[in-house]
C-alpha positions as a Markdown table, in Angstrom:
| # | Residue | x | y | z |
|---|---|---|---|---|
| 1 | Met | 120.7 | -14.2 | -149.7 |
| 2 | Val | 122.7 | -13.2 | -152.8 |
| 3 | Lys | 126.4 | -12.6 | -152.3 |
| 4 | Leu | 127.4 | -9.2 | -153.6 |
| 5 | Gly | 130.7 | -8.5 | -155.3 |
| 6 | Phe | 132.2 | -5.9 | -157.6 |
| 7 | Arg | 134.8 | -5.6 | -160.3 |
| 8 | Ile | 137.7 | -3.7 | -158.6 |
| 9 | Pro | 138.4 | -0.7 | -160.8 |
| 10 | Lys | 141.8 | -0.5 | -162.3 |
| 11 | Tyr | 143.8 | 2.6 | -161.5 |
| 12 | Tyr | 147.4 | 2.5 | -162.7 |
| 13 | Glu | 149.4 | 5.7 | -162.2 |
| 14 | Pro | 153.0 | 5.0 | -163.3 |
| 15 | Ala | 154.3 | 8.3 | -162.0 |
| 16 | Glu | 153.5 | 7.4 | -158.4 |
| 17 | Arg | 155.7 | 5.4 | -156.1 |
| 18 | Glu | 152.8 | 2.9 | -155.6 |
| 19 | Pro | 151.1 | 2.9 | -159.1 |
| 20 | Tyr | 148.2 | 0.7 | -158.0 |
| 21 | Arg | 147.5 | 2.5 | -154.7 |
| 22 | Lys | 144.0 | 3.7 | -155.7 |
| 23 | Thr | 143.0 | 0.2 | -156.9 |
| 24 | Met | 144.1 | -1.3 | -153.6 |
| 25 | Glu | 142.3 | 1.4 | -151.6 |
| 26 | Leu | 139.1 | 0.6 | -153.3 |
| 27 | Ala | 139.5 | -3.1 | -152.6 |
| 28 | Ile | 140.1 | -2.3 | -148.9 |
| 29 | Leu | 137.1 | 0.0 | -148.8 |
| 30 | Ala | 134.9 | -2.6 | -150.4 |
| 31 | Glu | 135.8 | -5.1 | -147.7 |
| 32 | Glu | 134.9 | -2.5 | -145.0 |
| 33 | Ala | 131.7 | -1.8 | -146.8 |
| 34 | Gly | 130.6 | -5.4 | -146.6 |
| 35 | Phe | 131.1 | -6.7 | -150.2 |
| 36 | Asp | 131.5 | -10.4 | -150.3 |
| 37 | Phe | 134.0 | -10.6 | -153.1 |
| 38 | Gly | 136.1 | -8.5 | -155.5 |
| 39 | Thr | 137.1 | -9.5 | -159.1 |
| 40 | Phe | 139.7 | -8.6 | -161.7 |
| 41 | Gly | 139.3 | -9.3 | -165.4 |
| 42 | His | 141.9 | -10.4 | -167.8 |
| 43 | Arg | 143.1 | -8.9 | -171.0 |
| 44 | Val | 146.5 | -9.1 | -172.8 |
| 45 | Val | 148.4 | -6.9 | -175.3 |
| 46 | Met | 145.8 | -4.2 | -174.7 |
| 47 | Pro | 147.4 | -1.3 | -172.9 |
| 48 | Asp | 144.2 | 0.8 | -172.6 |
| 49 | Ser | 142.2 | -2.1 | -171.0 |
| 50 | Pro | 140.5 | -1.6 | -167.7 |
| 51 | Asn | 141.4 | -5.2 | -166.9 |
| 52 | His | 144.7 | -6.8 | -165.9 |
| 53 | Ala | 147.3 | -8.8 | -168.0 |
| 54 | Ala | 148.2 | -10.7 | -164.7 |
| 55 | Pro | 145.0 | -10.7 | -162.5 |
| 56 | Ile | 146.4 | -13.4 | -160.3 |
| 57 | Val | 149.3 | -11.2 | -159.4 |
| 58 | Ala | 147.0 | -8.2 | -158.8 |
| 59 | Leu | 144.7 | -10.3 | -156.6 |
| 60 | Ala | 147.7 | -11.4 | -154.5 |
| 61 | Ala | 148.3 | -7.8 | -153.7 |
| 62 | Val | 144.7 | -7.4 | -152.6 |
| 63 | Ala | 145.0 | -10.6 | -150.6 |
| 64 | Ala | 147.9 | -9.1 | -148.6 |
| 65 | Arg | 145.8 | -6.0 | -147.7 |
| 66 | Thr | 142.5 | -7.7 | -146.8 |
| 67 | Thr | 141.3 | -10.4 | -144.5 |
| 68 | Arg | 137.7 | -11.4 | -145.5 |
| 69 | Leu | 137.1 | -10.3 | -149.1 |
| 70 | Arg | 136.9 | -13.3 | -151.5 |
| 71 | Leu | 139.1 | -12.9 | -154.6 |
| 72 | Ala | 137.9 | -13.9 | -158.0 |
| 73 | Thr | 139.2 | -14.0 | -161.5 |
| 74 | Ser | 136.2 | -12.9 | -163.6 |
| 75 | Ile | 137.2 | -13.9 | -166.0 |
| 76 | Tyr | 140.7 | -15.5 | -166.6 |
| 77 | Val | 141.2 | -16.3 | -170.3 |
| 78 | Leu | 142.3 | -19.9 | -169.8 |
| 79 | Pro | 143.3 | -21.0 | -173.3 |
| 80 | Phe | 146.3 | -18.7 | -173.4 |
| 81 | His | 148.2 | -20.6 | -170.7 |
| 82 | His | 149.4 | -24.0 | -169.7 |
| 83 | Pro | 147.2 | -25.7 | -167.0 |
| 84 | Ile | 150.1 | -26.4 | -164.6 |
| 85 | Thr | 151.2 | -22.8 | -164.6 |
| 86 | Val | 147.7 | -21.6 | -163.9 |
| 87 | Ala | 147.0 | -24.3 | -161.3 |
| 88 | Glu | 150.2 | -23.4 | -159.4 |
| 89 | Gln | 149.5 | -19.7 | -159.4 |
| 90 | Ile | 145.9 | -20.1 | -158.3 |
| 91 | Gly | 147.1 | -22.6 | -155.6 |
| 92 | Gln | 149.6 | -20.2 | -154.3 |
| 93 | Leu | 147.1 | -17.3 | -154.3 |
| 94 | Asp | 144.7 | -19.5 | -152.3 |
| 95 | Gln | 147.5 | -20.1 | -149.8 |
| 96 | Ile | 148.4 | -16.4 | -149.6 |
| 97 | Ser | 144.8 | -15.4 | -149.1 |
| 98 | Gly | 144.0 | -18.1 | -146.5 |
| 99 | Gly | 141.6 | -19.9 | -148.8 |
| 100 | Arg | 139.6 | -17.0 | -150.4 |
| 101 | Val | 140.0 | -17.7 | -154.1 |
| 102 | Ile | 137.3 | -18.2 | -156.7 |
| 103 | Phe | 138.7 | -19.3 | -160.1 |
| 104 | Gly | 136.5 | -17.9 | -162.9 |
| 105 | Val | 137.5 | -18.7 | -166.5 |
| 106 | Gly | 136.4 | -18.0 | -170.0 |
| 107 | Ile | 137.4 | -18.9 | -173.6 |
| 108 | Gly | 138.2 | -15.4 | -174.9 |
| 109 | Tyr | 137.0 | -13.7 | -178.0 |
| 110 | Arg | 139.5 | -11.1 | -179.3 |
| 111 | Asp | 141.4 | -12.3 | -182.3 |
| 112 | Tyr | 144.5 | -10.2 | -181.7 |
| 113 | Glu | 145.0 | -11.8 | -178.3 |
| 114 | Phe | 145.2 | -15.3 | -179.7 |
| 115 | Ala | 147.5 | -14.0 | -182.5 |
| 116 | Ala | 149.9 | -12.6 | -179.9 |
| 117 | Tyr | 150.3 | -16.0 | -178.4 |
| 118 | Gly | 150.5 | -17.7 | -181.8 |
| 119 | Leu | 147.3 | -19.6 | -181.1 |
| 120 | Ser | 144.3 | -20.2 | -183.3 |
| 121 | Arg | 141.0 | -18.8 | -182.0 |
| 122 | Ala | 139.4 | -21.9 | -183.4 |
| 123 | Asp | 141.1 | -24.0 | -180.7 |
| 124 | Arg | 139.9 | -21.9 | -177.8 |
| 125 | Val | 137.1 | -24.2 | -176.6 |
| 126 | Ala | 139.2 | -27.3 | -176.8 |
| 127 | Arg | 142.2 | -25.7 | -175.0 |
| 128 | Thr | 139.9 | -24.4 | -172.3 |
| 129 | Val | 138.2 | -27.7 | -171.7 |
| 130 | Glu | 141.5 | -29.6 | -171.6 |
| 131 | Ala | 143.0 | -27.1 | -169.2 |
| 132 | Met | 139.9 | -27.3 | -166.9 |
| 133 | Gln | 140.0 | -31.1 | -166.9 |
| 134 | Ala | 143.7 | -31.2 | -166.1 |
| 135 | Ile | 143.5 | -28.6 | -163.3 |
| 136 | Arg | 140.4 | -30.0 | -161.7 |
| 137 | Glu | 141.6 | -33.6 | -161.8 |
| 138 | Gly | 145.0 | -32.6 | -160.6 |
| 139 | Trp | 143.7 | -30.7 | -157.6 |
| 140 | Arg | 141.3 | -33.6 | -156.7 |
| 141 | Arg | 143.9 | -36.4 | -157.0 |
| 142 | Gly | 146.9 | -34.5 | -155.7 |
| 143 | Tyr | 148.9 | -35.1 | -158.9 |
| 144 | Phe | 148.7 | -33.9 | -162.5 |
| 145 | Glu | 148.4 | -36.5 | -165.3 |
| 146 | Phe | 146.7 | -35.7 | -168.5 |
| 147 | Ser | 146.8 | -36.6 | -172.2 |
| 148 | Gly | 145.0 | -34.5 | -174.8 |
| 149 | Lys | 145.3 | -32.8 | -178.1 |
| 150 | His | 146.7 | -29.6 | -176.8 |
| 151 | Phe | 148.3 | -30.6 | -173.4 |
| 152 | Asn | 150.2 | -33.7 | -172.3 |
| 153 | Ile | 151.3 | -33.9 | -168.7 |
| 154 | Pro | 153.2 | -36.8 | -167.3 |
| 155 | Arg | 152.4 | -37.7 | -163.7 |
| 156 | Ser | 153.6 | -34.7 | -161.7 |
| 157 | Pro | 152.9 | -33.5 | -158.1 |
| 158 | Val | 150.5 | -30.7 | -157.3 |
| 159 | Asp | 152.4 | -28.0 | -155.5 |
| 160 | Pro | 151.4 | -25.5 | -154.1 |
| 161 | Val | 148.2 | -27.2 | -152.9 |
| 162 | Pro | 145.2 | -24.9 | -152.5 |
| 163 | Ile | 143.9 | -24.5 | -149.0 |
| 164 | Gln | 140.3 | -25.0 | -150.1 |
| 165 | Ala | 139.4 | -28.7 | -150.5 |
| 166 | Pro | 139.1 | -30.3 | -152.9 |
| 167 | His | 139.9 | -27.0 | -154.7 |
| 168 | Pro | 138.8 | -23.4 | -155.0 |
| 169 | Pro | 135.3 | -22.9 | -156.7 |
| 170 | Met | 135.7 | -23.0 | -160.4 |
| 171 | Trp | 133.3 | -20.9 | -162.5 |
| 172 | Met | 133.0 | -20.8 | -166.3 |
| 173 | Gly | 131.7 | -17.8 | -168.1 |
| 174 | Gly | 129.9 | -17.3 | -171.4 |
| 175 | Ala | 126.5 | -16.2 | -172.8 |
| 176 | Ala | 126.0 | -18.9 | -175.5 |
| 177 | Glu | 124.1 | -22.1 | -174.8 |
| 178 | Pro | 127.2 | -24.3 | -175.4 |
| 179 | Ala | 129.1 | -22.2 | -172.8 |
| 180 | Val | 126.4 | -23.0 | -170.2 |
| 181 | Lys | 126.6 | -26.7 | -171.0 |
| 182 | Arg | 130.4 | -26.6 | -170.5 |
| 183 | Ala | 130.0 | -24.9 | -167.2 |
| 184 | Ala | 127.6 | -27.7 | -166.0 |
| 185 | Arg | 130.1 | -30.4 | -167.2 |
| 186 | Tyr | 133.5 | -29.0 | -166.2 |
| 187 | Ala | 133.0 | -26.3 | -163.5 |
| 188 | Asp | 131.2 | -25.6 | -160.2 |
| 189 | Gly | 129.2 | -22.6 | -161.4 |
| 190 | Trp | 128.1 | -20.5 | -164.4 |
| 191 | Leu | 129.0 | -16.9 | -164.8 |
| 192 | Ser | 126.9 | -14.6 | -167.1 |
| 193 | Asn | 128.4 | -11.6 | -168.9 |
| 194 | Asn | 127.2 | -8.0 | -168.6 |
| 195 | Thr | 125.6 | -7.9 | -172.0 |
| 196 | Met | 122.7 | -10.5 | -171.5 |
| 197 | Thr | 119.2 | -9.3 | -171.0 |
| 198 | Ser | 117.1 | -10.4 | -168.0 |
| 199 | Asp | 115.1 | -12.9 | -170.1 |
| 200 | Gly | 118.3 | -14.2 | -171.7 |
| 201 | Ile | 119.9 | -14.9 | -168.3 |
| 202 | Ala | 116.8 | -16.5 | -166.9 |
| 203 | Gly | 116.7 | -18.8 | -169.9 |
| 204 | Arg | 120.3 | -19.7 | -169.6 |
| 205 | Val | 119.8 | -20.5 | -165.8 |
| 206 | Ala | 117.0 | -22.9 | -166.7 |
| 207 | Ser | 119.4 | -24.6 | -169.2 |
| 208 | Tyr | 122.2 | -24.7 | -166.7 |
| 209 | Ala | 120.0 | -26.5 | -164.2 |
| 210 | Arg | 118.9 | -29.0 | -166.9 |
| 211 | Tyr | 122.5 | -29.6 | -167.9 |
| 212 | Cys | 123.7 | -30.1 | -164.3 |
| 213 | Glu | 121.0 | -32.7 | -163.9 |
| 214 | Glu | 121.9 | -34.5 | -167.2 |
| 215 | Glu | 125.6 | -34.6 | -166.0 |
| 216 | Gly | 124.5 | -36.1 | -162.7 |
| 217 | His | 126.1 | -33.1 | -160.9 |
| 218 | Pro | 124.5 | -31.0 | -158.1 |
| 219 | Leu | 123.2 | -27.6 | -159.3 |
| 220 | Gly | 126.2 | -25.3 | -159.4 |
| 221 | Thr | 126.2 | -21.6 | -158.4 |
| 222 | Val | 125.0 | -18.9 | -160.7 |
| 223 | Thr | 126.7 | -15.5 | -160.9 |
| 224 | Val | 125.0 | -12.6 | -162.7 |
| 225 | Val | 127.2 | -9.8 | -163.9 |
| 226 | Arg | 125.6 | -6.3 | -164.2 |
| 227 | Asn | 126.8 | -2.7 | -164.8 |
| 228 | Ala | 125.9 | -0.7 | -161.7 |
| 229 | Trp | 125.9 | 2.7 | -160.1 |
| 230 | Val | 124.2 | 4.5 | -157.2 |
| 231 | Ala | 123.7 | 8.1 | -156.3 |
| 232 | Gly | 121.3 | 10.3 | -154.4 |
| 233 | Ser | 118.9 | 10.8 | -157.3 |
| 234 | Arg | 117.9 | 9.1 | -160.5 |
| 235 | Ala | 118.5 | 12.3 | -162.4 |
| 236 | Glu | 122.1 | 12.3 | -161.3 |
| 237 | Val | 122.6 | 8.7 | -162.4 |
| 238 | Glu | 120.9 | 9.4 | -165.7 |
| 239 | Arg | 123.0 | 12.5 | -166.4 |
| 240 | Asp | 126.4 | 11.3 | -165.2 |
| 241 | Trp | 126.5 | 7.5 | -165.5 |
| 242 | Leu | 124.1 | 6.4 | -168.3 |
| 243 | Pro | 126.0 | 8.0 | -171.2 |
| 244 | Glu | 129.2 | 6.4 | -170.0 |
| 245 | Val | 127.8 | 2.9 | -169.5 |
| 246 | Leu | 126.0 | 3.0 | -172.9 |
| 247 | Lys | 129.4 | 3.8 | -174.6 |
| 248 | Phe | 130.9 | 0.9 | -172.6 |
| 249 | Gln | 128.3 | -1.5 | -173.8 |
| 250 | Leu | 128.6 | -0.4 | -177.4 |
| 251 | Asp | 132.4 | -0.8 | -177.3 |
| 252 | Tyr | 131.8 | -4.4 | -176.1 |
| 253 | Gln | 129.7 | -4.9 | -179.2 |
| 254 | Arg | 132.3 | -3.5 | -181.5 |
| 255 | Ala | 134.9 | -5.7 | -179.9 |
| 256 | Gly | 132.9 | -8.8 | -181.0 |
| 257 | Val | 131.6 | -10.0 | -177.7 |
| 258 | Glu | 128.2 | -10.9 | -179.2 |
| 259 | Arg | 127.7 | -12.6 | -182.5 |
| 260 | Pro | 124.7 | -11.8 | -184.7 |
| 261 | Gly | 121.6 | -13.8 | -183.7 |
| 262 | Glu | 122.7 | -14.3 | -180.1 |
| 263 | Asp | 120.2 | -12.7 | -177.6 |
| 264 | Gly | 119.8 | -9.5 | -179.7 |
| 265 | Ser | 120.3 | -7.2 | -176.8 |
| 266 | Tyr | 122.7 | -4.8 | -178.6 |
| 267 | Ala | 120.6 | -4.6 | -181.7 |
| 268 | Arg | 117.7 | -3.4 | -179.5 |
| 269 | Leu | 120.1 | -1.0 | -177.6 |
| 270 | Leu | 121.4 | 0.5 | -180.9 |
| 271 | Ser | 117.9 | 0.8 | -182.4 |
| 272 | Thr | 116.3 | 2.8 | -179.6 |
| 273 | Gly | 118.4 | 5.9 | -180.2 |
| 274 | Asn | 117.5 | 7.4 | -176.9 |
| 275 | Val | 117.8 | 4.9 | -174.0 |
| 276 | Lys | 116.4 | 6.0 | -170.7 |
| 277 | Leu | 117.7 | 4.9 | -167.3 |
| 278 | Glu | 114.5 | 2.9 | -166.6 |
| 279 | Asp | 114.9 | 1.0 | -169.9 |
| 280 | Phe | 118.5 | 0.2 | -169.3 |
| 281 | Val | 118.1 | -1.1 | -165.7 |
| 282 | Thr | 115.2 | -3.3 | -166.8 |
| 283 | Glu | 117.4 | -5.3 | -169.1 |
| 284 | Trp | 121.1 | -4.7 | -168.2 |
| 285 | Gly | 121.9 | -2.9 | -165.0 |
| 286 | Ile | 121.4 | -2.0 | -161.4 |
| 287 | Ala | 121.4 | 1.8 | -161.0 |
| 288 | Gly | 119.6 | 4.6 | -159.4 |
| 289 | Thr | 119.0 | 5.6 | -155.7 |
| 290 | Pro | 119.9 | 3.2 | -152.9 |
| 291 | Glu | 116.2 | 2.1 | -152.8 |
| 292 | Asp | 116.2 | 1.5 | -156.5 |
| 293 | Cys | 119.3 | -0.6 | -156.3 |
| 294 | Ile | 117.9 | -2.7 | -153.5 |
| 295 | Ala | 114.7 | -3.4 | -155.4 |
| 296 | Gln | 116.6 | -4.2 | -158.6 |
| 297 | Ile | 118.9 | -6.6 | -156.9 |
| 298 | Glu | 116.0 | -8.4 | -155.3 |
| 299 | Arg | 114.2 | -8.5 | -158.7 |
| 300 | Trp | 117.3 | -10.0 | -160.4 |
| 301 | Arg | 117.6 | -12.5 | -157.6 |
| 302 | Ala | 113.9 | -13.5 | -157.9 |
| 303 | Lys | 114.0 | -13.8 | -161.7 |
| 304 | Thr | 117.3 | -15.7 | -162.0 |
| 305 | Gly | 117.8 | -17.5 | -158.7 |
| 306 | Cys | 121.4 | -16.2 | -158.7 |
| 307 | Asp | 123.8 | -17.0 | -155.8 |
| 308 | Tyr | 126.2 | -14.2 | -156.6 |
| 309 | Met | 126.0 | -10.8 | -158.3 |
| 310 | Asn | 129.2 | -9.2 | -159.7 |
| 311 | Leu | 128.7 | -5.4 | -160.1 |
| 312 | Met | 130.7 | -3.5 | -162.6 |
| 313 | Phe | 130.9 | 0.1 | -161.5 |
| 314 | Thr | 131.5 | 1.4 | -165.0 |
| 315 | Gly | 130.9 | 5.1 | -164.8 |
| 316 | Ala | 132.0 | 8.7 | -164.7 |
| 317 | Gly | 133.9 | 10.6 | -162.1 |
| 318 | Gly | 137.0 | 8.6 | -161.6 |
| 319 | Phe | 138.4 | 7.5 | -158.3 |
| 320 | Glu | 136.4 | 9.8 | -156.0 |
| 321 | Ala | 133.2 | 8.7 | -157.7 |
| 322 | His | 134.0 | 5.0 | -157.3 |
| 323 | Arg | 134.8 | 5.6 | -153.6 |
| 324 | Lys | 131.5 | 7.3 | -153.0 |
| 325 | Val | 129.6 | 4.5 | -154.8 |
| 326 | Ile | 131.2 | 1.8 | -152.8 |
| 327 | Gln | 130.6 | 3.7 | -149.5 |
| 328 | Met | 126.9 | 4.3 | -150.4 |
| 329 | Phe | 126.4 | 0.6 | -151.2 |
| 330 | Gly | 128.0 | -0.2 | -147.8 |
| 331 | Arg | 125.8 | 2.3 | -145.9 |
| 332 | Glu | 122.5 | 2.0 | -147.7 |
| 333 | Val | 122.3 | -1.0 | -150.0 |
| 334 | Ile | 124.2 | -4.0 | -148.5 |
| 335 | Pro | 122.6 | -3.7 | -144.9 |
| 336 | Ala | 119.1 | -3.8 | -146.4 |
| 337 | Leu | 119.9 | -6.9 | -148.4 |
| 338 | Ser | 121.0 | -8.8 | -145.3 |
| 339 | Ser | 118.2 | -7.7 | -143.1 |
């Protein structure tokens, strides 16, 4: 059975005494609804981002308010930071949460973020790989010791030590073929992005299985990320949600998430001119009535063999709409998937 998670919507209201109250309420509600895990993304020097500059800190707040919900960084832009700093923060989060952390990383793609750190975007893969090696080996051995082009660490103790042994699950995200190969070599699972088509994901999953075999590793987990929404009727979803999610997808394209020649999903999206709900969910989403969502999740599971699905409730209506969507998933979608 596929494990269902969601990107916890970010609500920051600085005028309130508890500025992240609504974000925390949605995380608690999702646990009550039966979601398996919740995720926070990671963006820096971008004040209008729906993600967090410090997702590990935000997940610690969720950990303090929940007991069962697994907590995932999806994704953490690893090349920005020193591996010891990240390993210690993830280790402490695993302790605080009682062993509920999933550590998902990516290489990043926005030039201005690298510029803010004084880093070259050209070094993002090498920095990510070195950091993954240093963190993984450190957690497994009980001490850090690493020599590379970007990071050099003398023998140093691991503290805090994660509760999960030998370490929290490590996922690597990315849509391109080299990213899938890196995930097979350096991580425990591969994480798609929300822009890939169904055929694109299925092809990458086949590649991932082949790369895991070539590395002599057991097949890792596969997580499919999809935009999602649920309502009482398809007409309501098409009217209220579809325009919002199309704008979201096109903003991703403008930010440079997909290079020309890769997958081509956005080219098709832009060329249609009038995208219908049925067209969108066939390739990119899970949306419609509860019955529609159940059937679509089962279809994605059958086509990709995914172990996890991370749903992004990118849509209209704000906090109350998010609350209703989570509750409807809990009442009418999740129970059907587990029966």
